[in-house]
N, C-alpha and C positions, 0 to 999 in steps of 0.2 A: 458429376452431378448432372450436367446438361444433357448427356445420353439417357440418364434414368428419367429425368423429366420427360424427355421426348417419348421413351418407351411407355411411361404412364400415361401421357396423352395418347398414344397410339391405341393402348390396351382399354382406356376410358371409352375412346372413339368406337373402338369395336363392339363394346357391350352395348352401348347407346344404339349402335346400328343395329345389332341383333333385336334389341328392344322395340325400336322401330318397326323392323321387318316382322316382327311377331305381331304386333298391332295391326299393321296393314293385312297380314295373312288370315289374321281373325276377323277383320272387318269383311273381307272378301268371301271367307267361308260363313260367315254368319248371313250375309247377304243371299248366298246360294241357298242355305238351308231355308231361310224365310221363302225365299222365291218358290222353292221346291214345295214347300208345305203350302204356300197358297195355291199352287197349280193343282196339287193334288186335292186339295178342299174345292177347289173351282170345278174340277171333273166331277167330283162327287155330287156337288151342289146341282150341276146340270141334269146329272141322272134322276136327282129327286124333284127337279122342278123349280130350282131357286137360282137360277144362274147369276141373277144380280147380286145377291146375297154373297155367293161364291166369289164373284169379282171383287166386291168391295171388302171382303174379308181381310181383317188384320192390317190394314194400312198404318194404323197407329204405331205399328212395330219400327216405322221408319222415322219416327218422331224423334227429337233429341232426348227426351225423358226416357224412352224406351231403347233407342238405338244404343246409346254409348254404355249403358249398363250391361245389355246383353252381349256385347262386344267383349267387354271385361270379363264376363263370367263364362264365356262361350267354351264349350269343351268337345262340342259334336255328338255327345253321348245322350245328352237330357238336356232340358229347357234350361237356357241361362238364369231364368227367374227361379227355378228350383235350386240351383246351385248357388244363387245369391241368398235365397231364403235359408240354406243350411248353413251358409257361413256368416250371416249377418242376423238372422231371425226374421227378416222382412226384406220386401223388394219395393224399392220405388217404382220400379218400371211395371210390376204388377199392379200396384194401386192406382197407377196412371191408365194401366191397360183395362182393368176389371171395369172402371167407371166411364169407358168410352165404347166398350163392345157389346152389345146387347146379346151376343150369343152365349155369353158367360152367366151362370146361374146367379153368380154373386152380383151382378147388375140388378137383378130382380129381388134383392133381400132389404127389407125395411125393418129395422129392429124395434120401431115404433108400434108393429102391428101385431097383433095376436097371432097369427100365422106369419112368421118371419119372411119365409120364403115364397114369392108369388109364382104363379103359375105363368111360364113363358109362352108368349104368343108363338103361334105355329111356325112362323117362318125362321124365328130366331131360334127355337128348339130343334128344328132340322138343321139349321146351320150348325149348331152345336154338335150334332152327331157328327155332321161331316168332318168338324174340327177336330174331334176325339178320334175318330176313324183316321184322319189322315196324319195326325201327330203319331199314332200308333205305327203307321205304315211307314213313315220316313225315318223316325228313330230306330225302329227295329230292322230296317232294312230286308235282307234275305232271310231274317229270322222270324219275320212277322208271319203269323199263322192265323187261321180263322178265329181261333177262341182267344187271341191276344187281348183284344179290347175287352171282353168280358172278364177276364181274369185281372186286367189293369182295374176296370170300373168297380168290381167288387171290393177291391182294397180302396180306392178312391172315396167310395160312398160313405166309408166308416168317418171319414172327418169332412165330408162335403156339406154344404148347406144348399139343400136343394128342395122343392116342393115334392111332397109325396108321390103325387100324380106323375111328375115329370120324372121321378126317380122310376117309377114302374114303366113308363114310356122307354126310357133309356135301358133298364134292364131287358125287356123284351125284344127290342131292337138289336141289342149286342149279343142276346141270346140266339136270336134267328141268324145272325151272322154267323155265330160259331157252328150252328147247325147246317145251314144251307148256303152260307156264303154271301159275299157283298151283292153280285149281280141279282139274285132273287129276293135279297132283302131291301136294298135301297133302290126301290122303285117309287115313283110319285103317287101310285096307287097304294100301296103297301104301306108306306110310311105316314100317309094320310090317314088311313084305317086303323093304324096303331096309336097315332095321336088322339084320334077321335074316340077312340075306345077309353081312354084314360083321362084326356083332358078337355075336350070340347064343352061337355056339360058342366065340368067343374069352372071353367071359365065364366059360366053366366052365373054361378053363385057369389052372392055378397059376403063371403066368408071372412073378408078382411075389415068389415064395417067396425069401427071401434065405437 
């Protein structure tokens, strides 16, 4: 009986040890993934002339509200937020994240206004482009191609809430990337011209006056 108890304790201890090691491994892998994403965003942000936005990008992911949920649902293949939503129907980390990061179009949604989605200011709209591009590059790895982002966005826009002019801005930028690549598309001059083409005049309209 004593031997069986000892064996049970050892087995239980090994299981708990593996569980702890799995959590520790996921913590380090998540930190590595977020850091890699932030680094790619920063490099792209420098290309388009908003280095400070690139540096400040996604620091809230290290807050307790976002970090621990992301570690729990980390799988390395897709965003932990997406995994959490698929399993639970919602994500507390996402609710926290979108309310504190202005590069997400969801931050600029006000359900009390006639036009629910507001046009994003230039620096945040451009940071959004860098964010989406970096996510595609990091998660797809060697499988990333020039048309990866436009294909993903065509599916994403079916359910996303974004101002029509911002949607046109994103469509043109991602289409350009698919046709001529990142280096020719993501330049300070080009991205400013595309934003101005669809959004600068719209920003001056009082379309949301109730």
